[in-house]
PDB file of N, CA, C and O in Angstrom:
ATOM      1  N   MET A   1      26.447  14.586 -18.258  1.00  0.00           N
ATOM      2  CA  MET A   1      26.641  15.327 -17.036  1.00  0.00           C
ATOM      3  C   MET A   1      25.561  14.899 -16.045  1.00  0.00           C
ATOM      4  O   MET A   1      24.395  14.754 -16.412  1.00  0.00           O
ATOM      5  N   THR A   2      25.952  14.698 -14.799  1.00  0.00           N
ATOM      6  CA  THR A   2      24.997  14.305 -13.776  1.00  0.00           C
ATOM      7  C   THR A   2      24.709  15.477 -12.859  1.00  0.00           C
ATOM      8  O   THR A   2      25.543  16.361 -12.666  1.00  0.00           O
ATOM      9  N   ALA A   3      23.535  15.463 -12.311  1.00  0.00           N
ATOM     10  CA  ALA A   3      23.142  16.515 -11.378  1.00  0.00           C
ATOM     11  C   ALA A   3      23.730  16.214 -10.007  1.00  0.00           C
ATOM     12  O   ALA A   3      23.860  15.048  -9.634  1.00  0.00           O
ATOM     13  N   PRO A   4      24.086  17.240  -9.257  1.00  0.00           N
ATOM     14  CA  PRO A   4      24.582  16.999  -7.900  1.00  0.00           C
ATOM     15  C   PRO A   4      23.452  16.452  -7.029  1.00  0.00           C
ATOM     16  O   PRO A   4      22.273  16.644  -7.326  1.00  0.00           O
ATOM     17  N   ASP A   5      23.828  15.779  -5.968  1.00  0.00           N
ATOM     18  CA  ASP A   5      22.818  15.234  -5.061  1.00  0.00           C
ATOM     19  C   ASP A   5      21.920  16.353  -4.547  1.00  0.00           C
ATOM     20  O   ASP A   5      22.403  17.394  -4.102  1.00  0.00           O
ATOM     21  N   SER A   6      20.624  16.131  -4.611  1.00  0.00           N
ATOM     22  CA  SER A   6      19.694  17.155  -4.143  1.00  0.00           C
ATOM     23  C   SER A   6      19.574  17.137  -2.623  1.00  0.00           C
ATOM     24  O   SER A   6      19.222  18.147  -2.014  1.00  0.00           O
ATOM     25  N   LEU A   7      19.866  15.992  -2.010  1.00  0.00           N
ATOM     26  CA  LEU A   7      19.845  15.875  -0.558  1.00  0.00           C
ATOM     27  C   LEU A   7      21.216  15.422  -0.075  1.00  0.00           C
ATOM     28  O   LEU A   7      21.798  14.501  -0.649  1.00  0.00           O
ATOM     29  N   PRO A   8      21.726  16.040   0.946  1.00  0.00           N
ATOM     30  CA  PRO A   8      22.985  15.548   1.520  1.00  0.00           C
ATOM     31  C   PRO A   8      22.685  14.314   2.379  1.00  0.00           C
ATOM     32  O   PRO A   8      22.523  14.427   3.594  1.00  0.00           O
ATOM     33  N   LEU A   9      22.612  13.148   1.754  1.00  0.00           N
ATOM     34  CA  LEU A   9      22.172  11.934   2.445  1.00  0.00           C
ATOM     35  C   LEU A   9      23.065  11.578   3.624  1.00  0.00           C
ATOM     36  O   LEU A   9      22.574  11.137   4.663  1.00  0.00           O
ATOM     37  N   HIS A  10      24.359  11.764   3.472  1.00  0.00           N
ATOM     38  CA  HIS A  10      25.270  11.433   4.572  1.00  0.00           C
ATOM     39  C   HIS A  10      24.948  12.281   5.801  1.00  0.00           C
ATOM     40  O   HIS A  10      24.843  11.755   6.909  1.00  0.00           O
ATOM     41  N   ALA A  11      24.794  13.564   5.613  1.00  0.00           N
ATOM     42  CA  ALA A  11      24.499  14.463   6.729  1.00  0.00           C
ATOM     43  C   ALA A  11      23.121  14.171   7.313  1.00  0.00           C
ATOM     44  O   ALA A  11      22.939  14.203   8.530  1.00  0.00           O
ATOM     45  N   LEU A  12      22.164  13.889   6.455  1.00  0.00           N
ATOM     46  CA  LEU A  12      20.814  13.573   6.922  1.00  0.00           C
ATOM     47  C   LEU A  12      20.813  12.303   7.762  1.00  0.00           C
ATOM     48  O   LEU A  12      20.209  12.271   8.834  1.00  0.00           O
ATOM     49  N   ALA A  13      21.481  11.261   7.288  1.00  0.00           N
ATOM     50  CA  ALA A  13      21.547  10.003   8.031  1.00  0.00           C
ATOM     51  C   ALA A  13      22.300  10.195   9.341  1.00  0.00           C
ATOM     52  O   ALA A  13      21.899   9.664  10.377  1.00  0.00           O
ATOM     53  N   GLU A  14      23.379  10.944   9.295  1.00  0.00           N
ATOM     54  CA  GLU A  14      24.173  11.183  10.502  1.00  0.00           C
ATOM     55  C   GLU A  14      23.349  11.910  11.560  1.00  0.00           C
ATOM     56  O   GLU A  14      23.403  11.549  12.736  1.00  0.00           O
ATOM     57  N   ASP A  15      22.598  12.915  11.166  1.00  0.00           N
ATOM     58  CA  ASP A  15      21.758  13.660  12.112  1.00  0.00           C
ATOM     59  C   ASP A  15      20.680  12.765  12.709  1.00  0.00           C
ATOM     60  O   ASP A  15      20.438  12.805  13.915  1.00  0.00           O
ATOM     61  N   ASN A  16      20.032  11.960  11.874  1.00  0.00           N
ATOM     62  CA  ASN A  16      18.965  11.088  12.363  1.00  0.00           C
ATOM     63  C   ASN A  16      19.505  10.010  13.289  1.00  0.00           C
ATOM     64  O   ASN A  16      18.889   9.714  14.313  1.00  0.00           O
ATOM     65  N   LEU A  17      20.636   9.421  12.951  1.00  0.00           N
ATOM     66  CA  LEU A  17      21.203   8.383  13.803  1.00  0.00           C
ATOM     67  C   LEU A  17      21.736   8.957  15.109  1.00  0.00           C
ATOM     68  O   LEU A  17      21.660   8.300  16.147  1.00  0.00           O
ATOM     69  N   ALA A  18      22.268  10.162  15.073  1.00  0.00           N
ATOM     70  CA  ALA A  18      22.787  10.784  16.288  1.00  0.00           C
ATOM     71  C   ALA A  18      21.667  11.076  17.281  1.00  0.00           C
ATOM     72  O   ALA A  18      21.883  11.023  18.492  1.00  0.00           O
ATOM     73  N   SER A  19      20.485  11.380  16.783  1.00  0.00           N
ATOM     74  CA  SER A  19      19.375  11.698  17.674  1.00  0.00           C
ATOM     75  C   SER A  19      18.500  10.483  17.981  1.00  0.00           C
ATOM     76  O   SER A  19      17.541  10.598  18.744  1.00  0.00           O
ATOM     77  N   ALA A  20      18.807   9.332  17.407  1.00  0.00           N
ATOM     78  CA  ALA A  20      18.005   8.125  17.621  1.00  0.00           C
ATOM     79  C   ALA A  20      18.328   7.508  18.979  1.00  0.00           C
ATOM     80  O   ALA A  20      19.388   7.748  19.556  1.00  0.00           O
ATOM     81  N   SER A  21      17.397   6.719  19.464  1.00  0.00           N
ATOM     82  CA  SER A  21      17.609   6.067  20.750  1.00  0.00           C
ATOM     83  C   SER A  21      18.597   4.916  20.599  1.00  0.00           C
ATOM     84  O   SER A  21      18.731   4.353  19.513  1.00  0.00           O
ATOM     85  N   PRO A  22      19.285   4.566  21.672  1.00  0.00           N
ATOM     86  CA  PRO A  22      20.215   3.431  21.619  1.00  0.00           C
ATOM     87  C   PRO A  22      19.511   2.123  21.253  1.00  0.00           C
ATOM     88  O   PRO A  22      20.114   1.246  20.635  1.00  0.00           O
ATOM     89  N   ASP A  23      18.241   1.990  21.633  1.00  0.00           N
ATOM     90  CA  ASP A  23      17.501   0.775  21.299  1.00  0.00           C
ATOM     91  C   ASP A  23      17.330   0.626  19.792  1.00  0.00           C
ATOM     92  O   ASP A  23      17.416  -0.485  19.269  1.00  0.00           O
ATOM     93  N   LEU A  24      17.092   1.721  19.094  1.00  0.00           N
ATOM     94  CA  LEU A  24      16.960   1.672  17.639  1.00  0.00           C
ATOM     95  C   LEU A  24      18.280   1.271  17.002  1.00  0.00           C
ATOM     96  O   LEU A  24      18.315   0.421  16.114  1.00  0.00           O
ATOM     97  N   LEU A  25      19.356   1.881  17.455  1.00  0.00           N
ATOM     98  CA  LEU A  25      20.677   1.551  16.907  1.00  0.00           C
ATOM     99  C   LEU A  25      21.029   0.094  17.186  1.00  0.00           C
ATOM    100  O   LEU A  25      21.569  -0.592  16.319  1.00  0.00           O
ATOM    101  N   ARG A  26      20.726  -0.379  18.386  1.00  0.00           N
ATOM    102  CA  ARG A  26      20.992  -1.771  18.743  1.00  0.00           C
ATOM    103  C   ARG A  26      20.199  -2.709  17.847  1.00  0.00           C
ATOM    104  O   ARG A  26      20.727  -3.724  17.394  1.00  0.00           O
ATOM    105  N   ALA A  27      18.952  -2.388  17.588  1.00  0.00           N
ATOM    106  CA  ALA A  27      18.111  -3.223  16.728  1.00  0.00           C
ATOM    107  C   ALA A  27      18.628  -3.226  15.293  1.00  0.00           C
ATOM    108  O   ALA A  27      18.607  -4.263  14.629  1.00  0.00           O
ATOM    109  N   MET A  28      19.089  -2.085  14.814  1.00  0.00           N
ATOM    110  CA  MET A  28      19.622  -2.011  13.452  1.00  0.00           C
ATOM    111  C   MET A  28      20.892  -2.850  13.314  1.00  0.00           C
ATOM    112  O   MET A  28      21.062  -3.570  12.331  1.00  0.00           O
ATOM    113  N   VAL A  29      21.779  -2.754  14.301  1.00  0.00           N
ATOM    114  CA  VAL A  29      23.018  -3.539  14.262  1.00  0.00           C
ATOM    115  C   VAL A  29      22.705  -5.023  14.349  1.00  0.00           C
ATOM    116  O   VAL A  29      23.323  -5.826  13.651  1.00  0.00           O
ATOM    117  N   LYS A  30      21.747  -5.400  15.201  1.00  0.00           N
ATOM    118  CA  LYS A  30      21.367  -6.810  15.338  1.00  0.00           C
ATOM    119  C   LYS A  30      20.806  -7.345  14.027  1.00  0.00           C
ATOM    120  O   LYS A  30      21.162  -8.447  13.608  1.00  0.00           O
ATOM    121  N   THR A  31      19.942  -6.590  13.382  1.00  0.00           N
ATOM    122  CA  THR A  31      19.360  -7.015  12.107  1.00  0.00           C
ATOM    123  C   THR A  31      20.441  -7.185  11.051  1.00  0.00           C
ATOM    124  O   THR A  31      20.427  -8.157  10.296  1.00  0.00           O
ATOM    125  N   PHE A  32      21.371  -6.250  10.995  1.00  0.00           N
ATOM    126  CA  PHE A  32      22.460  -6.320  10.021  1.00  0.00           C
ATOM    127  C   PHE A  32      23.356  -7.527  10.296  1.00  0.00           C
ATOM    128  O   PHE A  32      23.724  -8.247   9.368  1.00  0.00           O
ATOM    129  N   ALA A  33      23.709  -7.753  11.561  1.00  0.00           N
ATOM    130  CA  ALA A  33      24.564  -8.888  11.919  1.00  0.00           C
ATOM    131  C   ALA A  33      23.863 -10.209  11.625  1.00  0.00           C
ATOM    132  O   ALA A  33      24.488 -11.139  11.117  1.00  0.00           O
ATOM    133  N   ASP A  34      22.574 -10.302  11.939  1.00  0.00           N
ATOM    134  CA  ASP A  34      21.812 -11.522  11.648  1.00  0.00           C
ATOM    135  C   ASP A  34      21.785 -11.815  10.154  1.00  0.00           C
ATOM    136  O   ASP A  34      21.936 -12.965   9.741  1.00  0.00           O
ATOM    137  N   ALA A  35      21.594 -10.783   9.347  1.00  0.00           N
ATOM    138  CA  ALA A  35      21.555 -10.970   7.893  1.00  0.00           C
ATOM    139  C   ALA A  35      22.911 -11.435   7.363  1.00  0.00           C
ATOM    140  O   ALA A  35      22.974 -12.305   6.494  1.00  0.00           O
ATOM    141  N   LEU A  36      23.997 -10.855   7.887  1.00  0.00           N
ATOM    142  CA  LEU A  36      25.334 -11.267   7.460  1.00  0.00           C
ATOM    143  C   LEU A  36      25.627 -12.710   7.853  1.00  0.00           C
ATOM    144  O   LEU A  36      26.150 -13.479   7.046  1.00  0.00           O
ATOM    145  N   MET A  37      25.294 -13.083   9.090  1.00  0.00           N
ATOM    146  CA  MET A  37      25.554 -14.452   9.539  1.00  0.00           C
ATOM    147  C   MET A  37      24.705 -15.455   8.783  1.00  0.00           C
ATOM    148  O   MET A  37      25.172 -16.550   8.468  1.00  0.00           O
ATOM    149  N   SER A  38      23.469 -15.096   8.489  1.00  0.00           N
ATOM    150  CA  SER A  38      22.594 -15.984   7.729  1.00  0.00           C
ATOM    151  C   SER A  38      23.121 -16.191   6.317  1.00  0.00           C
ATOM    152  O   SER A  38      23.116 -17.311   5.807  1.00  0.00           O
ATOM    153  N   ALA A  39      23.573 -15.124   5.690  1.00  0.00           N
ATOM    154  CA  ALA A  39      24.120 -15.236   4.337  1.00  0.00           C
ATOM    155  C   ALA A  39      25.383 -16.087   4.332  1.00  0.00           C
ATOM    156  O   ALA A  39      25.599 -16.877   3.412  1.00  0.00           O
ATOM    157  N   GLU A  40      26.217 -15.929   5.355  1.00  0.00           N
ATOM    158  CA  GLU A  40      27.441 -16.730   5.431  1.00  0.00           C
ATOM    159  C   GLU A  40      27.114 -18.202   5.648  1.00  0.00           C
ATOM    160  O   GLU A  40      27.726 -19.068   5.023  1.00  0.00           O
ATOM    161  N   ALA A  41      26.153 -18.498   6.526  1.00  0.00           N
ATOM    162  CA  ALA A  41      25.754 -19.887   6.762  1.00  0.00           C
ATOM    163  C   ALA A  41      25.152 -20.499   5.501  1.00  0.00           C
ATOM    164  O   ALA A  41      25.433 -21.654   5.180  1.00  0.00           O
ATOM    165  N   ASP A  42      24.333 -19.742   4.789  1.00  0.00           N
ATOM    166  CA  ASP A  42      23.752 -20.233   3.529  1.00  0.00           C
ATOM    167  C   ASP A  42      24.847 -20.575   2.529  1.00  0.00           C
ATOM    168  O   ASP A  42      24.768 -21.589   1.836  1.00  0.00           O
ATOM    169  N   ALA A  43      25.865 -19.731   2.456  1.00  0.00           N
ATOM    170  CA  ALA A  43      26.962 -19.967   1.511  1.00  0.00           C
ATOM    171  C   ALA A  43      27.770 -21.200   1.905  1.00  0.00           C
ATOM    172  O   ALA A  43      28.163 -21.987   1.044  1.00  0.00           O
ATOM    173  N   LEU A  44      28.017 -21.370   3.197  1.00  0.00           N
ATOM    174  CA  LEU A  44      28.791 -22.528   3.651  1.00  0.00           C
ATOM    175  C   LEU A  44      28.041 -23.840   3.446  1.00  0.00           C
ATOM    176  O   LEU A  44      28.647 -24.870   3.149  1.00  0.00           O
ATOM    177  N   CYS A  45      26.721 -23.797   3.607  1.00  0.00           N
ATOM    178  CA  CYS A  45      25.905 -25.012   3.465  1.00  0.00           C
ATOM    179  C   CYS A  45      25.448 -25.245   2.030  1.00  0.00           C
ATOM    180  O   CYS A  45      24.896 -26.299   1.716  1.00  0.00           O
ATOM    181  N   ASN A  46      25.673 -24.277   1.169  1.00  0.00           N
ATOM    182  CA  ASN A  46      25.171 -24.335  -0.210  1.00  0.00           C
ATOM    183  C   ASN A  46      23.657 -24.521  -0.254  1.00  0.00           C
ATOM    184  O   ASN A  46      23.138 -25.227  -1.119  1.00  0.00           O
ATOM    185  N   ALA A  47      22.961 -23.893   0.666  1.00  0.00           N
ATOM    186  CA  ALA A  47      21.501 -23.970   0.713  1.00  0.00           C
ATOM    187  C   ALA A  47      20.965 -22.797   1.510  1.00  0.00           C
ATOM    188  O   ALA A  47      21.630 -22.278   2.407  1.00  0.00           O
ATOM    189  N   GLU A  48      19.754 -22.388   1.170  1.00  0.00           N
ATOM    190  CA  GLU A  48      19.099 -21.337   1.934  1.00  0.00           C
ATOM    191  C   GLU A  48      18.484 -21.927   3.191  1.00  0.00           C
ATOM    192  O   GLU A  48      18.354 -23.145   3.315  1.00  0.00           O
ATOM    193  N   TYR A  49      18.106 -21.058   4.123  1.00  0.00           N
ATOM    194  CA  TYR A  49      17.501 -21.486   5.376  1.00  0.00           C
ATOM    195  C   TYR A  49      16.244 -22.305   5.106  1.00  0.00           C
ATOM    196  O   TYR A  49      15.373 -21.880   4.346  1.00  0.00           O
ATOM    197  N   GLY A  50      16.150 -23.467   5.722  1.00  0.00           N
ATOM    198  CA  GLY A  50      14.969 -24.316   5.594  1.00  0.00           C
ATOM    199  C   GLY A  50      14.959 -25.212   4.376  1.00  0.00           C
ATOM    200  O   GLY A  50      14.041 -26.018   4.221  1.00  0.00           O
ATOM    201  N   GLN A  51      15.944 -25.099   3.509  1.00  0.00           N
ATOM    202  CA  GLN A  51      15.999 -25.927   2.307  1.00  0.00           C
ATOM    203  C   GLN A  51      16.544 -27.306   2.681  1.00  0.00           C
ATOM    204  O   GLN A  51      17.629 -27.415   3.251  1.00  0.00           O
ATOM    205  N   VAL A  52      15.788 -28.355   2.359  1.00  0.00           N
ATOM    206  CA  VAL A  52      16.143 -29.726   2.720  1.00  0.00           C
ATOM    207  C   VAL A  52      16.781 -30.424   1.531  1.00  0.00           C
ATOM    208  O   VAL A  52      16.356 -30.259   0.388  1.00  0.00           O
ATOM    209  N   SER A  53      17.821 -31.216   1.829  1.00  0.00           N
ATOM    210  CA  SER A  53      18.483 -31.993   0.787  1.00  0.00           C
ATOM    211  C   SER A  53      19.010 -33.282   1.402  1.00  0.00           C
ATOM    212  O   SER A  53      19.521 -33.272   2.522  1.00  0.00           O
ATOM    213  N   GLU A  54      18.891 -34.380   0.686  1.00  0.00           N
ATOM    214  CA  GLU A  54      19.396 -35.660   1.171  1.00  0.00           C
ATOM    215  C   GLU A  54      20.918 -35.647   1.299  1.00  0.00           C
ATOM    216  O   GLU A  54      21.472 -36.370   2.127  1.00  0.00           O
ATOM    217  N   GLU A  55      21.593 -34.845   0.499  1.00  0.00           N
ATOM    218  CA  GLU A  55      23.051 -34.783   0.534  1.00  0.00           C
ATOM    219  C   GLU A  55      23.580 -34.217   1.848  1.00  0.00           C
ATOM    220  O   GLU A  55      24.676 -34.582   2.273  1.00  0.00           O
ATOM    221  N   ARG A  56      22.824 -33.331   2.499  1.00  0.00           N
ATOM    222  CA  ARG A  56      23.300 -32.675   3.716  1.00  0.00           C
ATOM    223  C   ARG A  56      22.739 -33.287   4.978  1.00  0.00           C
ATOM    224  O   ARG A  56      23.077 -32.830   6.069  1.00  0.00           O
ATOM    225  N   VAL A  57      21.904 -34.294   4.881  1.00  0.00           N
ATOM    226  CA  VAL A  57      21.281 -34.874   6.082  1.00  0.00           C
ATOM    227  C   VAL A  57      22.188 -35.882   6.709  1.00  0.00           C
ATOM    228  O   VAL A  57      21.839 -36.477   7.729  1.00  0.00           O
TER     229      VAL A  57
END
């Protein structure tokens, strides 16, 4: 048996994000989008950022 959540995380996050400034939300979305695009580029190139290989040059 598991214990119920002690904190309503969804409600807590919703309240904090609703009262946050647009600049914070914009920065969070930008960071998330950058991470997704970087991961996709790494997967397409079969290499992490900055990794050098003679095969891809």
